[in-house]
ChimeraX commands (.cxc) that place a marker at each C-alpha (Angstrom):
marker #1 position -8.26,-64.84,-30.64 radius 0.5
marker #1 position -5.34,-66.49,-28.92 radius 0.5
marker #1 position -4.88,-65.48,-25.32 radius 0.5
marker #1 position -1.82,-63.35,-24.59 radius 0.5
marker #1 position 0.95,-65.26,-22.82 radius 0.5
marker #1 position 1.01,-64.64,-19.09 radius 0.5
marker #1 position 4.32,-63.75,-17.46 radius 0.5
marker #1 position 5.28,-66.06,-14.60 radius 0.5
marker #1 position 4.65,-64.75,-11.10 radius 0.5
marker #1 position 7.63,-63.05,-9.51 radius 0.5
marker #1 position 8.47,-61.67,-6.07 radius 0.5
marker #1 position 7.59,-58.03,-5.21 radius 0.5
marker #1 position 10.14,-55.31,-5.98 radius 0.5
marker #1 position 10.79,-54.72,-2.27 radius 0.5
marker #1 position 11.77,-58.37,-1.85 radius 0.5
marker #1 position 14.15,-58.11,-4.81 radius 0.5
marker #1 position 15.90,-55.13,-3.20 radius 0.5
marker #1 position 16.01,-56.87,0.20 radius 0.5
marker #1 position 17.41,-60.12,-1.19 radius 0.5
marker #1 position 20.01,-58.22,-3.23 radius 0.5
marker #1 position 21.34,-56.46,-0.13 radius 0.5
marker #1 position 21.27,-59.57,2.07 radius 0.5
marker #1 position 23.10,-61.60,-0.58 radius 0.5
marker #1 position 25.86,-58.96,-0.85 radius 0.5
marker #1 position 26.17,-58.64,2.93 radius 0.5
marker #1 position 26.41,-62.39,3.38 radius 0.5
marker #1 position 29.19,-62.57,0.78 radius 0.5
marker #1 position 31.06,-59.65,2.40 radius 0.5
marker #1 position 31.40,-61.49,5.71 radius 0.5
marker #1 position 33.50,-64.10,3.90 radius 0.5
marker #1 position 35.59,-61.83,1.66 radius 0.5
marker #1 position 36.25,-58.74,3.81 radius 0.5
marker #1 position 39.89,-59.78,4.51 radius 0.5
marker #1 position 40.52,-59.95,0.75 radius 0.5
marker #1 position 39.02,-56.49,0.30 radius 0.5
marker #1 position 41.38,-55.19,2.98 radius 0.5
marker #1 position 44.43,-56.74,1.26 radius 0.5
marker #1 position 43.30,-55.40,-2.13 radius 0.5
marker #1 position 43.02,-51.85,-0.79 radius 0.5
marker #1 position 46.39,-52.05,0.99 radius 0.5
marker #1 position 48.08,-53.35,-2.17 radius 0.5
marker #1 position 46.61,-50.53,-4.26 radius 0.5
marker #1 position 47.92,-47.93,-1.80 radius 0.5
marker #1 position 51.31,-49.62,-1.38 radius 0.5
marker #1 position 54.12,-47.61,-2.95 radius 0.5
marker #1 position 51.95,-44.53,-3.33 radius 0.5
marker #1 position 53.91,-41.49,-4.45 radius 0.5
marker #1 position 57.63,-41.82,-3.90 radius 0.5
marker #1 position 57.36,-44.33,-1.07 radius 0.5
marker #1 position 58.79,-47.82,-1.36 radius 0.5
marker #1 position 56.22,-50.57,-1.82 radius 0.5
marker #1 position 55.17,-51.79,1.61 radius 0.5
marker #1 position 53.99,-55.19,0.41 radius 0.5
marker #1 position 55.84,-57.35,-2.11 radius 0.5
marker #1 position 52.99,-59.80,-2.67 radius 0.5
marker #1 position 49.49,-60.48,-1.41 radius 0.5
marker #1 position 50.79,-63.16,0.97 radius 0.5
marker #1 position 53.35,-60.71,2.31 radius 0.5
marker #1 position 50.52,-58.23,2.95 radius 0.5
marker #1 position 48.44,-60.84,4.79 radius 0.5
marker #1 position 51.41,-61.91,6.94 radius 0.5
marker #1 position 52.30,-58.30,7.72 radius 0.5
marker #1 position 48.73,-57.40,8.70 radius 0.5
marker #1 position 48.40,-60.47,10.94 radius 0.5
marker #1 position 51.77,-59.79,12.56 radius 0.5
marker #1 position 51.21,-56.07,13.19 radius 0.5
marker #1 position 47.45,-55.85,13.72 radius 0.5
marker #1 position 46.38,-59.33,14.81 radius 0.5
marker #1 position 43.58,-61.53,13.48 radius 0.5
marker #1 position 40.95,-58.84,14.11 radius 0.5
marker #1 position 43.03,-56.55,11.92 radius 0.5
marker #1 position 42.11,-58.46,8.76 radius 0.5
marker #1 position 38.44,-57.68,9.43 radius 0.5
marker #1 position 39.03,-53.94,9.86 radius 0.5
marker #1 position 36.27,-52.02,8.08 radius 0.5
marker #1 position 33.74,-54.86,8.16 radius 0.5
marker #1 position 30.96,-52.52,9.33 radius 0.5
marker #1 position 31.65,-50.22,6.37 radius 0.5
marker #1 position 31.72,-53.19,4.01 radius 0.5
marker #1 position 28.32,-54.34,5.27 radius 0.5
marker #1 position 26.86,-50.85,4.94 radius 0.5
marker #1 position 28.24,-50.61,1.40 radius 0.5
marker #1 position 26.43,-53.81,0.49 radius 0.5
marker #1 position 23.24,-52.68,2.23 radius 0.5
marker #1 position 23.22,-49.53,0.09 radius 0.5
marker #1 position 25.14,-50.22,-3.13 radius 0.5
marker #1 position 24.27,-53.87,-3.71 radius 0.5
marker #1 position 20.65,-53.51,-2.61 radius 0.5
marker #1 position 20.14,-50.70,-5.10 radius 0.5
marker #1 position 22.14,-52.21,-7.96 radius 0.5
marker #1 position 20.77,-55.76,-7.86 radius 0.5
marker #1 position 17.25,-54.55,-7.13 radius 0.5
marker #1 position 17.23,-52.18,-10.11 radius 0.5
marker #1 position 18.93,-54.75,-12.35 radius 0.5
marker #1 position 16.37,-57.44,-11.50 radius 0.5
marker #1 position 13.40,-55.12,-12.00 radius 0.5
marker #1 position 14.69,-53.80,-15.36 radius 0.5
marker #1 position 15.66,-57.31,-16.48 radius 0.5
marker #1 position 12.12,-58.56,-15.93 radius 0.5
marker #1 position 10.56,-55.40,-17.39 radius 0.5
marker #1 position 12.54,-55.82,-20.62 radius 0.5
marker #1 position 12.01,-59.57,-20.90 radius 0.5
marker #1 position 9.39,-60.73,-23.38 radius 0.5
marker #1 position 5.94,-61.91,-22.30 radius 0.5
marker #1 position 6.94,-65.56,-22.76 radius 0.5
marker #1 position 9.90,-65.11,-20.42 radius 0.5
marker #1 position 12.59,-64.76,-23.13 radius 0.5
marker #1 position 15.43,-62.69,-21.60 radius 0.5
marker #1 position 16.85,-59.50,-23.19 radius 0.5
marker #1 position 19.81,-59.79,-25.55 radius 0.5
marker #1 position 23.41,-59.25,-24.43 radius 0.5
marker #1 position 23.57,-55.54,-25.23 radius 0.5
marker #1 position 20.38,-54.78,-23.33 radius 0.5
marker #1 position 21.76,-56.76,-20.37 radius 0.5
marker #1 position 24.93,-54.66,-20.48 radius 0.5
marker #1 position 22.93,-51.42,-20.58 radius 0.5
marker #1 position 20.80,-52.57,-17.66 radius 0.5
marker #1 position 23.94,-53.49,-15.72 radius 0.5
marker #1 position 25.58,-50.11,-16.30 radius 0.5
marker #1 position 22.44,-48.19,-15.30 radius 0.5
marker #1 position 21.97,-50.25,-12.13 radius 0.5
marker #1 position 25.66,-49.94,-11.24 radius 0.5
marker #1 position 25.85,-46.16,-11.63 radius 0.5
marker #1 position 22.77,-45.54,-9.49 radius 0.5
marker #1 position 23.93,-48.02,-6.85 radius 0.5
marker #1 position 27.42,-46.46,-6.77 radius 0.5
marker #1 position 26.03,-42.99,-6.12 radius 0.5
marker #1 position 23.93,-44.30,-3.23 radius 0.5
marker #1 position 26.83,-46.32,-1.80 radius 0.5
marker #1 position 29.69,-43.80,-2.15 radius 0.5
marker #1 position 29.63,-42.59,1.51 radius 0.5
marker #1 position 30.04,-46.17,2.76 radius 0.5
marker #1 position 32.74,-46.72,0.12 radius 0.5
marker #1 position 34.72,-43.69,1.35 radius 0.5
marker #1 position 34.48,-44.95,4.94 radius 0.5
marker #1 position 35.56,-48.46,3.87 radius 0.5
marker #1 position 38.64,-47.27,1.96 radius 0.5
marker #1 position 39.76,-45.09,4.86 radius 0.5
marker #1 position 39.14,-47.72,7.54 radius 0.5
marker #1 position 40.99,-50.47,5.67 radius 0.5
marker #1 position 43.90,-48.11,4.88 radius 0.5
marker #1 position 44.33,-46.86,8.45 radius 0.5
marker #1 position 46.49,-49.71,9.76 radius 0.5
marker #1 position 49.30,-49.04,7.26 radius 0.5
marker #1 position 49.91,-45.54,8.65 radius 0.5
marker #1 position 52.03,-44.53,11.67 radius 0.5
marker #1 position 49.86,-44.33,14.79 radius 0.5
marker #1 position 50.00,-40.53,14.91 radius 0.5
marker #1 position 48.64,-40.25,11.36 radius 0.5
marker #1 position 45.75,-42.68,11.67 radius 0.5
marker #1 position 42.19,-41.44,11.47 radius 0.5
marker #1 position 41.07,-43.94,14.11 radius 0.5
marker #1 position 37.44,-44.46,13.07 radius 0.5
marker #1 position 35.80,-46.91,15.48 radius 0.5
marker #1 position 33.04,-48.03,13.09 radius 0.5
marker #1 position 31.34,-46.93,9.89 radius 0.5
marker #1 position 28.88,-44.58,11.60 radius 0.5
marker #1 position 31.68,-42.93,13.57 radius 0.5
marker #1 position 33.53,-42.52,10.26 radius 0.5
marker #1 position 30.55,-40.94,8.50 radius 0.5
marker #1 position 29.86,-38.54,11.39 radius 0.5
marker #1 position 33.50,-37.48,11.71 radius 0.5
marker #1 position 34.00,-37.04,7.98 radius 0.5
marker #1 position 30.91,-34.83,7.84 radius 0.5
marker #1 position 31.98,-32.80,10.88 radius 0.5
marker #1 position 35.68,-32.49,10.05 radius 0.5
marker #1 position 35.67,-32.25,6.25 radius 0.5
marker #1 position 32.11,-31.39,5.23 radius 0.5
marker #1 position 29.23,-33.51,3.95 radius 0.5
marker #1 position 30.40,-33.31,0.33 radius 0.5
marker #1 position 33.50,-35.32,1.29 radius 0.5
marker #1 position 31.20,-38.33,1.71 radius 0.5
marker #1 position 30.83,-38.26,-2.08 radius 0.5
marker #1 position 34.53,-37.69,-2.81 radius 0.5
marker #1 position 35.53,-39.84,-5.73 radius 0.5
marker #1 position 31.88,-40.25,-6.72 radius 0.5
marker #1 position 32.65,-39.96,-10.45 radius 0.5
marker #1 position 35.36,-42.68,-10.56 radius 0.5
marker #1 position 33.23,-44.78,-8.21 radius 0.5
marker #1 position 30.31,-44.54,-10.63 radius 0.5
marker #1 position 32.65,-45.13,-13.59 radius 0.5
marker #1 position 34.04,-48.24,-11.90 radius 0.5
marker #1 position 30.51,-49.42,-11.17 radius 0.5
marker #1 position 29.51,-48.98,-14.82 radius 0.5
marker #1 position 32.49,-51.11,-15.91 radius 0.5
marker #1 position 31.97,-53.68,-13.14 radius 0.5
marker #1 position 28.25,-54.08,-13.68 radius 0.5
marker #1 position 28.39,-54.12,-17.45 radius 0.5
marker #1 position 30.92,-56.94,-17.13 radius 0.5
marker #1 position 29.64,-58.69,-14.01 radius 0.5
marker #1 position 25.87,-58.73,-14.29 radius 0.5
marker #1 position 25.65,-59.08,-18.05 radius 0.5
marker #1 position 28.42,-61.68,-18.28 radius 0.5
marker #1 position 26.84,-63.63,-15.40 radius 0.5
marker #1 position 23.48,-63.80,-17.15 radius 0.5
marker #1 position 25.14,-64.58,-20.48 radius 0.5
marker #1 position 27.47,-67.21,-18.99 radius 0.5
marker #1 position 24.64,-68.88,-17.11 radius 0.5
marker #1 position 22.49,-69.02,-20.26 radius 0.5
marker #1 position 25.42,-70.36,-22.33 radius 0.5
marker #1 position 26.12,-73.08,-19.75 radius 0.5
marker #1 position 22.45,-74.10,-19.68 radius 0.5
marker #1 position 22.33,-74.18,-23.49 radius 0.5
marker #1 position 25.15,-76.73,-23.58 radius 0.5
marker #1 position 22.85,-79.29,-22.02 radius 0.5
marker #1 position 25.52,-80.32,-19.51 radius 0.5
marker #1 position 24.26,-78.00,-16.75 radius 0.5
marker #1 position 21.01,-77.60,-14.88 radius 0.5
marker #1 position 19.86,-74.42,-13.13 radius 0.5
marker #1 position 21.54,-75.35,-9.85 radius 0.5
marker #1 position 24.43,-74.27,-7.60 radius 0.5
marker #1 position 27.11,-75.78,-9.87 radius 0.5
marker #1 position 25.83,-73.73,-12.81 radius 0.5
marker #1 position 25.62,-70.57,-10.65 radius 0.5
marker #1 position 29.18,-71.18,-9.40 radius 0.5
marker #1 position 30.70,-71.64,-12.87 radius 0.5
marker #1 position 28.84,-68.63,-14.32 radius 0.5
marker #1 position 29.92,-66.50,-11.36 radius 0.5
marker #1 position 33.60,-67.41,-11.71 radius 0.5
marker #1 position 33.55,-66.53,-15.42 radius 0.5
marker #1 position 31.78,-63.27,-14.59 radius 0.5
marker #1 position 34.31,-62.42,-11.87 radius 0.5
marker #1 position 37.28,-62.98,-14.19 radius 0.5
marker #1 position 35.84,-60.71,-16.90 radius 0.5
marker #1 position 35.09,-58.03,-14.32 radius 0.5
marker #1 position 38.57,-58.14,-12.76 radius 0.5
marker #1 position 40.34,-57.68,-16.06 radius 0.5
marker #1 position 38.14,-54.74,-17.06 radius 0.5
marker #1 position 37.82,-52.73,-13.87 radius 0.5
marker #1 position 41.16,-52.69,-12.03 radius 0.5
marker #1 position 42.56,-49.42,-13.48 radius 0.5
marker #1 position 39.35,-47.58,-12.59 radius 0.5
marker #1 position 39.33,-49.16,-9.14 radius 0.5
marker #1 position 42.81,-47.93,-8.23 radius 0.5
marker #1 position 41.76,-44.38,-9.22 radius 0.5
marker #1 position 38.76,-44.65,-6.91 radius 0.5
marker #1 position 40.84,-46.02,-4.03 radius 0.5
marker #1 position 43.55,-43.34,-4.28 radius 0.5
marker #1 position 41.08,-40.43,-4.48 radius 0.5
marker #1 position 38.91,-41.61,-1.59 radius 0.5
marker #1 position 41.91,-42.17,0.68 radius 0.5
marker #1 position 43.79,-38.96,-0.23 radius 0.5
marker #1 position 44.58,-36.25,2.31 radius 0.5
marker #1 position 45.09,-32.51,1.90 radius 0.5
marker #1 position 48.76,-31.50,1.56 radius 0.5
marker #1 position 49.43,-27.82,2.32 radius 0.5
marker #1 position 45.76,-27.12,1.75 radius 0.5
marker #1 position 45.69,-28.91,-1.62 radius 0.5
marker #1 position 44.43,-32.43,-2.44 radius 0.5
marker #1 position 47.00,-35.03,-3.48 radius 0.5
marker #1 position 45.19,-35.59,-6.78 radius 0.5
marker #1 position 43.21,-33.14,-8.91 radius 0.5
marker #1 position 41.01,-35.76,-10.58 radius 0.5
marker #1 position 40.95,-39.32,-11.89 radius 0.5
marker #1 position 43.14,-38.55,-14.89 radius 0.5
marker #1 position 45.75,-37.02,-12.58 radius 0.5
marker #1 position 45.78,-40.27,-10.59 radius 0.5
marker #1 position 46.35,-42.34,-13.73 radius 0.5
marker #1 position 49.17,-40.08,-14.94 radius 0.5
marker #1 position 50.95,-40.09,-11.56 radius 0.5
marker #1 position 50.55,-43.83,-10.98 radius 0.5
marker #1 position 51.88,-44.70,-14.45 radius 0.5
marker #1 position 54.66,-42.08,-14.27 radius 0.5
marker #1 position 55.90,-42.92,-10.77 radius 0.5
marker #1 position 55.03,-46.59,-10.33 radius 0.5
marker #1 position 54.86,-47.98,-13.86 radius 0.5
marker #1 position 52.06,-48.87,-16.28 radius 0.5
marker #1 position 51.34,-52.27,-14.77 radius 0.5
marker #1 position 50.83,-50.68,-11.36 radius 0.5
marker #1 position 47.31,-49.98,-12.60 radius 0.5
marker #1 position 46.75,-53.71,-12.06 radius 0.5
marker #1 position 48.52,-53.71,-8.68 radius 0.5
marker #1 position 46.78,-56.15,-6.36 radius 0.5
marker #1 position 45.35,-58.28,-9.20 radius 0.5
marker #1 position 45.44,-61.46,-7.11 radius 0.5
marker #1 position 43.51,-60.19,-4.07 radius 0.5
marker #1 position 41.18,-58.24,-6.38 radius 0.5
marker #1 position 40.10,-61.38,-8.21 radius 0.5
marker #1 position 40.38,-63.49,-5.06 radius 0.5
marker #1 position 37.86,-61.09,-3.54 radius 0.5
marker #1 position 35.70,-60.39,-6.58 radius 0.5
marker #1 position 35.44,-63.96,-7.77 radius 0.5
marker #1 position 34.20,-65.48,-4.48 radius 0.5
marker #1 position 32.10,-62.37,-3.71 radius 0.5
marker #1 position 30.40,-62.71,-7.09 radius 0.5
marker #1 position 29.91,-66.44,-6.55 radius 0.5
marker #1 position 28.54,-66.08,-3.01 radius 0.5
marker #1 position 26.32,-63.10,-3.85 radius 0.5
marker #1 position 24.60,-64.82,-6.75 radius 0.5
marker #1 position 24.36,-68.17,-4.95 radius 0.5
marker #1 position 22.73,-66.50,-1.92 radius 0.5
marker #1 position 20.45,-64.50,-4.21 radius 0.5
marker #1 position 19.41,-67.51,-6.30 radius 0.5
marker #1 position 18.73,-69.60,-3.19 radius 0.5
marker #1 position 16.65,-66.87,-1.50 radius 0.5
marker #1 position 14.65,-66.35,-4.69 radius 0.5
marker #1 position 14.10,-70.11,-4.99 radius 0.5
marker #1 position 12.86,-70.47,-1.39 radius 0.5
marker #1 position 10.62,-67.41,-1.75 radius 0.5
marker #1 position 9.10,-68.88,-4.92 radius 0.5
marker #1 position 8.52,-72.26,-3.25 radius 0.5
marker #1 position 7.01,-70.98,0.01 radius 0.5
marker #1 position 5.23,-67.79,-1.06 radius 0.5
marker #1 position 4.50,-67.82,-4.81 radius 0.5
marker #1 position 3.75,-71.49,-5.44 radius 0.5
marker #1 position 1.96,-72.18,-2.15 radius 0.5
marker link #1:1,2 radius 0.2
marker link #1:2,3 radius 0.2
marker link #1:3,4 radius 0.2
marker link #1:4,5 radius 0.2
marker link #1:5,6 radius 0.2
marker link #1:6,7 radius 0.2
marker link #1:7,8 radius 0.2
marker link #1:8,9 radius 0.2
marker link #1:9,10 radius 0.2
marker link #1:10,11 radius 0.2
marker link #1:11,12 radius 0.2
marker link #1:12,13 radius 0.2
marker link #1:13,14 radius 0.2
marker link #1:14,15 radius 0.2
marker link #1:15,16 radius 0.2
marker link #1:16,17 radius 0.2
marker link #1:17,18 radius 0.2
marker link #1:18,19 radius 0.2
marker link #1:19,20 radius 0.2
marker link #1:20,21 radius 0.2
marker link #1:21,22 radius 0.2
marker link #1:22,23 radius 0.2
marker link #1:23,24 radius 0.2
marker link #1:24,25 radius 0.2
marker link #1:25,26 radius 0.2
marker link #1:26,27 radius 0.2
marker link #1:27,28 radius 0.2
marker link #1:28,29 radius 0.2
marker link #1:29,30 radius 0.2
marker link #1:30,31 radius 0.2
marker link #1:31,32 radius 0.2
marker link #1:32,33 radius 0.2
marker link #1:33,34 radius 0.2
marker link #1:34,35 radius 0.2
marker link #1:35,36 radius 0.2
marker link #1:36,37 radius 0.2
marker link #1:37,38 radius 0.2
marker link #1:38,39 radius 0.2
marker link #1:39,40 radius 0.2
marker link #1:40,41 radius 0.2
marker link #1:41,42 radius 0.2
marker link #1:42,43 radius 0.2
marker link #1:43,44 radius 0.2
marker link #1:44,45 radius 0.2
marker link #1:45,46 radius 0.2
marker link #1:46,47 radius 0.2
marker link #1:47,48 radius 0.2
marker link #1:48,49 radius 0.2
marker link #1:49,50 radius 0.2
marker link #1:50,51 radius 0.2
marker link #1:51,52 radius 0.2
marker link #1:52,53 radius 0.2
marker link #1:53,54 radius 0.2
marker link #1:54,55 radius 0.2
marker link #1:55,56 radius 0.2
marker link #1:56,57 radius 0.2
marker link #1:57,58 radius 0.2
marker link #1:58,59 radius 0.2
marker link #1:59,60 radius 0.2
marker link #1:60,61 radius 0.2
marker link #1:61,62 radius 0.2
marker link #1:62,63 radius 0.2
marker link #1:63,64 radius 0.2
marker link #1:64,65 radius 0.2
marker link #1:65,66 radius 0.2
marker link #1:66,67 radius 0.2
marker link #1:67,68 radius 0.2
marker link #1:68,69 radius 0.2
marker link #1:69,70 radius 0.2
marker link #1:70,71 radius 0.2
marker link #1:71,72 radius 0.2
marker link #1:72,73 radius 0.2
marker link #1:73,74 radius 0.2
marker link #1:74,75 radius 0.2
marker link #1:75,76 radius 0.2
marker link #1:76,77 radius 0.2
marker link #1:77,78 radius 0.2
marker link #1:78,79 radius 0.2
marker link #1:79,80 radius 0.2
marker link #1:80,81 radius 0.2
marker link #1:81,82 radius 0.2
marker link #1:82,83 radius 0.2
marker link #1:83,84 radius 0.2
marker link #1:84,85 radius 0.2
marker link #1:85,86 radius 0.2
marker link #1:86,87 radius 0.2
marker link #1:87,88 radius 0.2
marker link #1:88,89 radius 0.2
marker link #1:89,90 radius 0.2
marker link #1:90,91 radius 0.2
marker link #1:91,92 radius 0.2
marker link #1:92,93 radius 0.2
marker link #1:93,94 radius 0.2
marker link #1:94,95 radius 0.2
marker link #1:95,96 radius 0.2
marker link #1:96,97 radius 0.2
marker link #1:97,98 radius 0.2
marker link #1:98,99 radius 0.2
marker link #1:99,100 radius 0.2
marker link #1:100,101 radius 0.2
marker link #1:101,102 radius 0.2
marker link #1:102,103 radius 0.2
marker link #1:103,104 radius 0.2
marker link #1:104,105 radius 0.2
marker link #1:105,106 radius 0.2
marker link #1:106,107 radius 0.2
marker link #1:107,108 radius 0.2
marker link #1:108,109 radius 0.2
marker link #1:109,110 radius 0.2
marker link #1:110,111 radius 0.2
marker link #1:111,112 radius 0.2
marker link #1:112,113 radius 0.2
marker link #1:113,114 radius 0.2
marker link #1:114,115 radius 0.2
marker link #1:115,116 radius 0.2
marker link #1:116,117 radius 0.2
marker link #1:117,118 radius 0.2
marker link #1:118,119 radius 0.2
marker link #1:119,120 radius 0.2
marker link #1:120,121 radius 0.2
marker link #1:121,122 radius 0.2
marker link #1:122,123 radius 0.2
marker link #1:123,124 radius 0.2
marker link #1:124,125 radius 0.2
marker link #1:125,126 radius 0.2
marker link #1:126,127 radius 0.2
marker link #1:127,128 radius 0.2
marker link #1:128,129 radius 0.2
marker link #1:129,130 radius 0.2
marker link #1:130,131 radius 0.2
marker link #1:131,132 radius 0.2
marker link #1:132,133 radius 0.2
marker link #1:133,134 radius 0.2
marker link #1:134,135 radius 0.2
marker link #1:135,136 radius 0.2
marker link #1:136,137 radius 0.2
marker link #1:137,138 radius 0.2
marker link #1:138,139 radius 0.2
marker link #1:139,140 radius 0.2
marker link #1:140,141 radius 0.2
marker link #1:141,142 radius 0.2
marker link #1:142,143 radius 0.2
marker link #1:143,144 radius 0.2
marker link #1:144,145 radius 0.2
marker link #1:145,146 radius 0.2
marker link #1:146,147 radius 0.2
marker link #1:147,148 radius 0.2
marker link #1:148,149 radius 0.2
marker link #1:149,150 radius 0.2
marker link #1:150,151 radius 0.2
marker link #1:151,152 radius 0.2
marker link #1:152,153 radius 0.2
marker link #1:153,154 radius 0.2
marker link #1:154,155 radius 0.2
marker link #1:155,156 radius 0.2
marker link #1:156,157 radius 0.2
marker link #1:157,158 radius 0.2
marker link #1:158,159 radius 0.2
marker link #1:159,160 radius 0.2
marker link #1:160,161 radius 0.2
marker link #1:161,162 radius 0.2
marker link #1:162,163 radius 0.2
marker link #1:163,164 radius 0.2
marker link #1:164,165 radius 0.2
marker link #1:165,166 radius 0.2
marker link #1:166,167 radius 0.2
marker link #1:167,168 radius 0.2
marker link #1:168,169 radius 0.2
marker link #1:169,170 radius 0.2
marker link #1:170,171 radius 0.2
marker link #1:171,172 radius 0.2
marker link #1:172,173 radius 0.2
marker link #1:173,174 radius 0.2
marker link #1:174,175 radius 0.2
marker link #1:175,176 radius 0.2
marker link #1:176,177 radius 0.2
marker link #1:177,178 radius 0.2
marker link #1:178,179 radius 0.2
marker link #1:179,180 radius 0.2
marker link #1:180,181 radius 0.2
marker link #1:181,182 radius 0.2
marker link #1:182,183 radius 0.2
marker link #1:183,184 radius 0.2
marker link #1:184,185 radius 0.2
marker link #1:185,186 radius 0.2
marker link #1:186,187 radius 0.2
marker link #1:187,188 radius 0.2
marker link #1:188,189 radius 0.2
marker link #1:189,190 radius 0.2
marker link #1:190,191 radius 0.2
marker link #1:191,192 radius 0.2
marker link #1:192,193 radius 0.2
marker link #1:193,194 radius 0.2
marker link #1:194,195 radius 0.2
marker link #1:195,196 radius 0.2
marker link #1:196,197 radius 0.2
marker link #1:197,198 radius 0.2
marker link #1:198,199 radius 0.2
marker link #1:199,200 radius 0.2
marker link #1:200,201 radius 0.2
marker link #1:201,202 radius 0.2
marker link #1:202,203 radius 0.2
marker link #1:203,204 radius 0.2
marker link #1:204,205 radius 0.2
marker link #1:205,206 radius 0.2
marker link #1:206,207 radius 0.2
marker link #1:207,208 radius 0.2
marker link #1:208,209 radius 0.2
marker link #1:209,210 radius 0.2
marker link #1:210,211 radius 0.2
marker link #1:211,212 radius 0.2
marker link #1:212,213 radius 0.2
marker link #1:213,214 radius 0.2
marker link #1:214,215 radius 0.2
marker link #1:215,216 radius 0.2
marker link #1:216,217 radius 0.2
marker link #1:217,218 radius 0.2
marker link #1:218,219 radius 0.2
marker link #1:219,220 radius 0.2
marker link #1:220,221 radius 0.2
marker link #1:221,222 radius 0.2
marker link #1:222,223 radius 0.2
marker link #1:223,224 radius 0.2
marker link #1:224,225 radius 0.2
marker link #1:225,226 radius 0.2
marker link #1:226,227 radius 0.2
marker link #1:227,228 radius 0.2
marker link #1:228,229 radius 0.2
marker link #1:229,230 radius 0.2
marker link #1:230,231 radius 0.2
marker link #1:231,232 radius 0.2
marker link #1:232,233 radius 0.2
marker link #1:233,234 radius 0.2
marker link #1:234,235 radius 0.2
marker link #1:235,236 radius 0.2
marker link #1:236,237 radius 0.2
marker link #1:237,238 radius 0.2
marker link #1:238,239 radius 0.2
marker link #1:239,240 radius 0.2
marker link #1:240,241 radius 0.2
marker link #1:241,242 radius 0.2
marker link #1:242,243 radius 0.2
marker link #1:243,244 radius 0.2
marker link #1:244,245 radius 0.2
marker link #1:245,246 radius 0.2
marker link #1:246,247 radius 0.2
marker link #1:247,248 radius 0.2
marker link #1:248,249 radius 0.2
marker link #1:249,250 radius 0.2
marker link #1:250,251 radius 0.2
marker link #1:251,252 radius 0.2
marker link #1:252,253 radius 0.2
marker link #1:253,254 radius 0.2
marker link #1:254,255 radius 0.2
marker link #1:255,256 radius 0.2
marker link #1:256,257 radius 0.2
marker link #1:257,258 radius 0.2
marker link #1:258,259 radius 0.2
marker link #1:259,260 radius 0.2
marker link #1:260,261 radius 0.2
marker link #1:261,262 radius 0.2
marker link #1:262,263 radius 0.2
marker link #1:263,264 radius 0.2
marker link #1:264,265 radius 0.2
marker link #1:265,266 radius 0.2
marker link #1:266,267 radius 0.2
marker link #1:267,268 radius 0.2
marker link #1:268,269 radius 0.2
marker link #1:269,270 radius 0.2
marker link #1:270,271 radius 0.2
marker link #1:271,272 radius 0.2
marker link #1:272,273 radius 0.2
marker link #1:273,274 radius 0.2
marker link #1:274,275 radius 0.2
marker link #1:275,276 radius 0.2
marker link #1:276,277 radius 0.2
marker link #1:277,278 radius 0.2
marker link #1:278,279 radius 0.2
marker link #1:279,280 radius 0.2
marker link #1:280,281 radius 0.2
marker link #1:281,282 radius 0.2
marker link #1:282,283 radius 0.2
marker link #1:283,284 radius 0.2
marker link #1:284,285 radius 0.2
marker link #1:285,286 radius 0.2
marker link #1:286,287 radius 0.2
marker link #1:287,288 radius 0.2
marker link #1:288,289 radius 0.2
marker link #1:289,290 radius 0.2
marker link #1:290,291 radius 0.2
marker link #1:291,292 radius 0.2
marker link #1:292,293 radius 0.2
marker link #1:293,294 radius 0.2
marker link #1:294,295 radius 0.2
marker link #1:295,296 radius 0.2
marker link #1:296,297 radius 0.2
marker link #1:297,298 radius 0.2
marker link #1:298,299 radius 0.2
marker link #1:299,300 radius 0.2
marker link #1:300,301 radius 0.2
marker link #1:301,302 radius 0.2
marker link #1:302,303 radius 0.2
marker link #1:303,304 radius 0.2
marker link #1:304,305 radius 0.2
marker link #1:305,306 radius 0.2
view
C-alpha cells in the first residue's frame, strides 16, 4: 500500500496567533495617521453641518496646523490594541482553518472556501476587537470637536475604563453588528483575494514567493477590499462615535445611518474618504502580510528546519 502523503511541518497555533497580532501592530505604526484622516473624513459633514474637510490633504493640513505633529498619531494606543485583539484572532483563525482545509499534499482550498474562512475569521475577530475599535473611533474623532465637547481620553485603557464607568460595559460593544458585518466583507475580500492573487501571480511564472509577489498580491487585495467595504465602514464609524441627544442616540441602527447619510449628504457620501481609506488599507494590507510572511519564513528556517 502506498504511504499516505505527509503534510509539511507548520508552526504551532499559538505562534500563528502571535505572528498575526505582531504583523498587524507593526503595520499600524506606519498607517495610524491615515486611519485618523479616514475617520475624520467619514465624520466630516455629519448631520446638517458643513463639511469640515474638502479633501484628504486639507484634513492632514488642518490636523497638523491645529493639533501639531503628535495630533496625527492620536489614538495610536487604541490602534495597537485593536490589532493585538482583532488581527491576532482573525489571522490566527484564518491560518489554522486554511491549513485544516488544505489537502494532505498541501493543495490549498478553492476560492469559495477561502472566502468562507475569511468571513468566519473576520466576524470572530471583530467581536473580540470591538471595544478597542470603539475607543479608536472616539479618540481619533476627539480633535475635531470644540474643547468643551471633547471626551479627552488619555490612552486606550483610560478610554475603556471611562466608557465602562460612564456609559456601561455594553457600550464597549456598541456598533458590534456593523463592525462584524464590515469584518465579514473586509475579510472575504482581503484574505481570500490575497491568497487568490498570490496564487495567480505565482502561476504566471513571472513571480517567485518573495516580497515583490507579496506586495503585488496585497495591493490587489487592498483595492478589492476598499471598494467593497466603505459603505459598511461609515456606518460603523458613525454609530461608534455617536452621542446621546436628549436621552436618545443619534442613530437607531445601521440602516438608519445609511438612510440619513444618503438623504442628507448624498449617495456618494457612503464612499467619503475613499483616498485615505485605500491609502491606509492598501499599505496596511501590504505591511501586515509582508511582516507575517517574513516572520513565518524565519520561524520555519530557525525552528522547523533546524
